[in-house]
PASEBA-1860 file (N, C-alpha, C; in nm, 3 decimals):
! residues 136
1> MISIGDIF> 0.326/-1.170/-2.439/0.373/-1.271/-2.356/0.402/-1.258/-2.219 ~ 0.334/-1.321/-2.104/0.348/-1.293/-1.987/0.486/-1.383/-1.932 ~ 0.552/-1.332/-1.856/0.677/-1.390/-1.821/0.704/-1.379/-1.644 ~ 0.774/-1.477/-1.603/0.797/-1.443/-1.491/0.899/-1.324/-1.432 ~ 0.848/-1.239/-1.353/0.925/-1.125/-1.317/0.852/-1.008/-1.403 ~ 0.761/-1.020/-1.471/0.697/-0.888/-1.518/0.630/-0.827/-1.402 ~ 0.629/-0.699/-1.407/0.578/-0.607/-1.300/0.477/-0.517/-1.358 ~ 0.381/-0.506/-1.284/0.279/-0.386/-1.312/0.238/-0.294/-1.181
9> THDFNYTQ> 0.246/-0.158/-1.214/0.208/-0.072/-1.090/0.084/0.002/-1.104 ~ 0.051/0.030/-1.022/-0.094/0.128/-1.020/-0.074/0.196/-0.858 ~ -0.083/0.336/-0.915/-0.060/0.428/-0.817/-0.225/0.487/-0.788 ~ -0.260/0.500/-0.633/-0.368/0.496/-0.592/-0.362/0.573/-0.465 ~ -0.509/0.605/-0.404/-0.505/0.661/-0.255/-0.655/0.648/-0.245 ~ -0.712/0.637/-0.103/-0.835/0.625/-0.052/-0.872/0.770/0.004 ~ -1.000/0.813/0.018/-1.037/0.940/0.083/-1.149/0.880/0.186 ~ -1.164/0.959/0.259/-1.235/0.936/0.376/-1.372/0.900/0.354
17> DQVNLYAQ> -1.450/0.966/0.208/-1.598/0.953/0.187/-1.575/0.796/0.125 ~ -1.481/0.778/0.055/-1.458/0.607/0.039/-1.488/0.525/0.144 ~ -1.397/0.542/0.248/-1.388/0.422/0.348/-1.520/0.455/0.447 ~ -1.597/0.562/0.441/-1.733/0.589/0.508/-1.830/0.487/0.415 ~ -1.801/0.509/0.271/-1.886/0.404/0.228/-1.856/0.275/0.228 ~ -1.733/0.247/0.248/-1.693/0.077/0.259/-1.768/0.037/0.384 ~ -1.747/0.110/0.499/-1.777/0.089/0.621/-1.954/0.078/0.632 ~ -2.023/0.161/0.567/-2.157/0.136/0.526/-2.214/0.002/0.455
25> ISGDTNPL> -2.136/-0.016/0.353/-2.169/-0.150/0.291/-2.119/-0.256/0.332 ~ -1.999/-0.257/0.410/-1.948/-0.391/0.452/-2.010/-0.418/0.602 ~ -2.096/-0.305/0.666/-2.129/-0.326/0.794/-2.029/-0.286/0.900 ~ -1.880/-0.259/0.867/-1.768/-0.267/0.972/-1.764/-0.122/1.003 ~ -1.845/-0.094/1.086/-1.864/0.065/1.152/-1.782/0.091/1.242 ~ -1.659/0.038/1.275/-1.564/0.036/1.358/-1.536/0.174/1.390 ~ -1.535/0.249/1.469/-1.525/0.396/1.476/-1.377/0.446/1.468 ~ -1.291/0.310/1.438/-1.145/0.341/1.421/-1.121/0.395/1.274
33> HINQEVGK> -1.219/0.335/1.189/-1.220/0.366/1.042/-1.310/0.503/1.016 ~ -1.391/0.564/1.095/-1.464/0.664/1.058/-1.507/0.779/1.165 ~ -1.455/0.758/1.265/-1.479/0.836/1.374/-1.359/0.913/1.402 ~ -1.316/1.059/1.358/-1.203/1.133/1.372/-1.159/1.150/1.513 ~ -1.237/1.146/1.617/-1.179/1.172/1.758/-1.144/1.037/1.769 ~ -1.193/0.931/1.756/-1.135/0.790/1.798/-1.018/0.752/1.750 ~ -1.003/0.795/1.620/-0.889/0.784/1.536/-0.756/0.848/1.593 ~ -0.777/1.006/1.625/-0.688/1.048/1.678/-0.632/1.002/1.820
41> ASMFGRCI> -0.736/0.951/1.880/-0.704/0.890/2.015/-0.632/0.764/2.017 ~ -0.608/0.690/1.891/-0.564/0.538/1.883/-0.437/0.563/1.876 ~ -0.348/0.450/1.864/-0.228/0.434/1.878/-0.178/0.483/1.723 ~ -0.270/0.506/1.631/-0.206/0.520/1.487/-0.217/0.680/1.465 ~ -0.302/0.760/1.567/-0.312/0.887/1.595/-0.415/0.971/1.481 ~ -0.455/0.875/1.406/-0.565/0.917/1.303/-0.639/0.786/1.257 ~ -0.775/0.806/1.203/-0.836/0.672/1.131/-0.757/0.632/1.043 ~ -0.752/0.502/1.037/-0.703/0.388/0.943/-0.801/0.328/0.834
49> VHGHYSAS> -0.747/0.287/0.707/-0.832/0.241/0.615/-0.873/0.088/0.659 ~ -0.979/0.035/0.628/-1.008/-0.100/0.634/-0.909/-0.170/0.583 ~ -0.893/-0.302/0.647/-0.766/-0.387/0.582/-0.839/-0.436/0.444 ~ -0.950/-0.506/0.479/-0.986/-0.553/0.323/-1.020/-0.433/0.214 ~ -1.071/-0.339/0.262/-1.085/-0.246/0.157/-0.950/-0.167/0.130 ~ -0.845/-0.188/0.193/-0.686/-0.130/0.136/-0.652/-0.255/0.044 ~ -0.683/-0.377/0.057/-0.642/-0.493/-0.045/-0.737/-0.491/-0.158 ~ -0.853/-0.431/-0.160/-0.931/-0.420/-0.266/-0.881/-0.372/-0.373
57> VFTKIFGV> -0.750/-0.281/-0.385/-0.686/-0.220/-0.497/-0.683/-0.359/-0.607 ~ -0.651/-0.496/-0.535/-0.594/-0.585/-0.615/-0.737/-0.641/-0.707 ~ -0.835/-0.648/-0.670/-0.951/-0.676/-0.741/-0.981/-0.578/-0.866 ~ -0.943/-0.458/-0.846/-0.950/-0.347/-0.931/-0.849/-0.365/-1.031 ~ -0.726/-0.390/-0.994/-0.608/-0.461/-1.093/-0.652/-0.547/-1.174 ~ -0.686/-0.657/-1.127/-0.702/-0.818/-1.196/-0.827/-0.782/-1.271 ~ -0.933/-0.709/-1.205/-1.073/-0.710/-1.272/-1.120/-0.619/-1.384 ~ -1.012/-0.494/-1.394/-0.993/-0.395/-1.490/-0.872/-0.373/-1.555
65> LLHPDGQI> -0.773/-0.362/-1.495/-0.633/-0.312/-1.561/-0.546/-0.367/-1.601 ~ -0.523/-0.494/-1.561/-0.446/-0.606/-1.577/-0.522/-0.718/-1.665 ~ -0.494/-0.748/-1.778/-0.560/-0.880/-1.865/-0.717/-0.911/-1.785 ~ -0.794/-0.813/-1.793/-0.908/-0.823/-1.766/-1.015/-0.919/-1.843 ~ -1.000/-0.934/-1.945/-1.099/-1.020/-2.010/-1.063/-1.163/-1.995 ~ -1.145/-1.221/-1.948/-1.157/-1.363/-1.910/-1.107/-1.412/-1.770 ~ -1.066/-1.293/-1.692/-0.990/-1.313/-1.580/-1.071/-1.352/-1.457 ~ -1.031/-1.462/-1.398/-1.079/-1.549/-1.296/-1.010/-1.543/-1.174
73> YMKQNTMF> -1.075/-1.444/-1.067/-0.970/-1.479/-0.914/-0.988/-1.569/-0.859 ~ -0.884/-1.661/-0.818/-0.910/-1.804/-0.772/-0.853/-1.777/-0.617 ~ -0.760/-1.695/-0.583/-0.704/-1.709/-0.451/-0.648/-1.558/-0.423 ~ -0.647/-1.551/-0.276/-0.588/-1.429/-0.240/-0.531/-1.433/-0.121 ~ -0.416/-1.444/-0.096/-0.373/-1.447/0.068/-0.333/-1.307/0.080 ~ -0.334/-1.232/0.216/-0.309/-1.110/0.233/-0.210/-1.098/0.381 ~ -0.121/-1.071/0.400/-0.058/-0.998/0.525/-0.046/-0.825/0.532 ~ -0.132/-0.795/0.634/-0.143/-0.667/0.695/-0.012/-0.629/0.771
81> LKPMFVDT> 0.100/-0.536/0.725/0.199/-0.522/0.766/0.206/-0.359/0.853 ~ 0.115/-0.265/0.788/0.097/-0.125/0.856/-0.008/-0.074/0.811 ~ -0.073/-0.008/0.887/-0.202/0.062/0.862/-0.186/0.146/0.743 ~ -0.307/0.165/0.675/-0.316/0.265/0.566/-0.417/0.399/0.576 ~ -0.365/0.475/0.550/-0.463/0.614/0.592/-0.499/0.685/0.464 ~ -0.614/0.742/0.484/-0.661/0.827/0.369/-0.588/0.940/0.330 ~ -0.607/0.969/0.218/-0.530/1.100/0.132/-0.376/1.055/0.139 ~ -0.338/0.945/0.122/-0.191/0.908/0.133/-0.176/0.845/0.007
89> PYRAVITV> -0.029/0.874/-0.073/-0.038/0.830/-0.200/0.025/0.674/-0.172 ~ -0.022/0.559/-0.271/0.035/0.429/-0.221/0.037/0.381/-0.380 ~ 0.118/0.267/-0.386/0.137/0.208/-0.527/0.135/0.047/-0.488 ~ 0.075/0.022/-0.584/0.026/-0.128/-0.581/0.130/-0.186/-0.693 ~ 0.210/-0.330/-0.655/0.324/-0.351/-0.697/0.238/-0.517/-0.735 ~ 0.263/-0.554/-0.829/0.205/-0.680/-0.895/0.320/-0.755/-0.960 ~ 0.377/-0.878/-0.935/0.487/-0.935/-0.991/0.456/-1.095/-1.038 ~ 0.452/-1.101/-1.155/0.429/-1.271/-1.204/0.546/-1.332/-1.114
97> KEIFPEKN> 0.485/-1.430/-1.029/0.616/-1.498/-0.968/0.590/-1.672/-0.996 ~ 0.502/-1.714/-1.057/0.491/-1.838/-1.106/0.375/-1.842/-1.223 ~ 0.421/-1.946/-1.316/0.325/-1.961/-1.436/0.272/-2.103/-1.465 ~ 0.150/-2.130/-1.459/0.103/-2.273/-1.470/0.033/-2.293/-1.565 ~ 0.114/-2.328/-1.712/0.056/-2.278/-1.848/-0.056/-2.428/-1.888 ~ -0.016/-2.515/-1.820/-0.146/-2.633/-1.837/-0.257/-2.593/-1.781 ~ -0.265/-2.540/-1.695/-0.390/-2.482/-1.624/-0.432/-2.335/-1.667 ~ -0.357/-2.251/-1.751/-0.381/-2.118/-1.776/-0.403/-2.034/-1.642
105> RVLYETKI> -0.296/-2.056/-1.573/-0.299/-1.981/-1.431/-0.159/-1.908/-1.421 ~ -0.177/-1.780/-1.340/-0.042/-1.730/-1.275/-0.097/-1.703/-1.140 ~ 0.044/-1.711/-1.068/0.057/-1.679/-0.942/0.158/-1.530/-0.937 ~ 0.084/-1.461/-0.894/0.107/-1.322/-0.864/0.191/-1.276/-0.729 ~ 0.280/-1.196/-0.711/0.328/-1.159/-0.573/0.244/-1.026/-0.571 ~ 0.165/-0.965/-0.458/0.109/-0.865/-0.472/0.152/-0.803/-0.337 ~ 0.161/-0.660/-0.368/0.197/-0.561/-0.235/0.176/-0.429/-0.264 ~ 0.153/-0.354/-0.150/0.118/-0.222/-0.148/0.252/-0.154/-0.083
113> IDVATGNE> 0.277/-0.037/-0.142/0.372/0.055/-0.080/0.330/0.178/-0.041 ~ 0.380/0.246/0.075/0.348/0.376/0.076/0.449/0.471/0.022 ~ 0.422/0.534/-0.072/0.510/0.610/-0.181/0.603/0.685/-0.090 ~ 0.547/0.763/0.007/0.637/0.860/0.069/0.750/0.805/0.168 ~ 0.712/0.702/0.214/0.802/0.633/0.312/0.878/0.518/0.253 ~ 0.803/0.449/0.160/0.908/0.322/0.089/0.827/0.227/0.177 ~ 0.762/0.205/0.263/0.718/0.097/0.340/0.588/0.015/0.271 ~ 0.633/-0.129/0.305/0.535/-0.228/0.239/0.413/-0.218/0.372
121> TITGEALL> 0.281/-0.186/0.316/0.186/-0.197/0.397/0.126/-0.342/0.391 ~ 0.131/-0.378/0.276/0.047/-0.536/0.255/0.113/-0.617/0.161 ~ 0.132/-0.718/0.190/0.171/-0.817/0.098/0.094/-0.948/0.098 ~ 0.143/-1.000/-0.019/0.053/-1.141/-0.024/0.073/-1.220/-0.172 ~ -0.010/-1.287/-0.212/-0.027/-1.375/-0.341/-0.184/-1.378/-0.375 ~ -0.160/-1.372/-0.524/-0.289/-1.375/-0.606/-0.273/-1.479/-0.720 ~ -0.365/-1.568/-0.706/-0.356/-1.699/-0.818/-0.481/-1.667/-0.933 ~ -0.470/-1.662/-1.045/-0.563/-1.593/-1.139/-0.561/-1.694/-1.250
129> MNKKAYVW> -0.676/-1.708/-1.310/-0.690/-1.810/-1.419/-0.741/-1.736/-1.540 ~ -0.684/-1.770/-1.655/-0.736/-1.673/-1.775/-0.720/-1.725/-1.894 ~ -0.821/-1.807/-1.979/-0.803/-1.896/-2.085/-0.793/-1.786/-2.210 ~ -0.812/-1.674/-2.183/-0.765/-1.600/-2.321/-0.644/-1.546/-2.291 ~ -0.576/-1.481/-2.191/-0.451/-1.418/-2.174/-0.322/-1.487/-2.121 ~ -0.374/-1.617/-2.058/-0.264/-1.692/-2.003/-0.251/-1.818/-2.109 ~ -0.196/-1.807/-2.212/-0.197/-1.919/-2.316/-0.031/-1.893/-2.387 ~ 0.021/-2.025/-2.330/0.171/-2.025/-2.376/0.184/-2.127/-2.510
END
């Protein structure tokens, strides 16, 4: 049974090859993401991972790892707090924030934490519907 306050975590990182592929697929070939010289000269001192690619870990969690059977992703809002970098350990933290039993929906708090520093890099919320798993 899913309850308010339930937490799910997933540790992950991104590689430069993955970022390059995302740049190719999305068409966002901004050199800040893929050109090491541009990244080094930037205010970040190195290339950064695309914001939406960084947040795509939530689709992996909801689509594959957490109640995936029947899962319908209805809404995601995202605030980008700090840049994310390749080859850096991160932890996605998903917390049940609110339950709407009559609609088979759950509102989750979503965030990504830099494991080494403890800093939040992304925060937001996701609303999902699941008529198989979200039954009370």
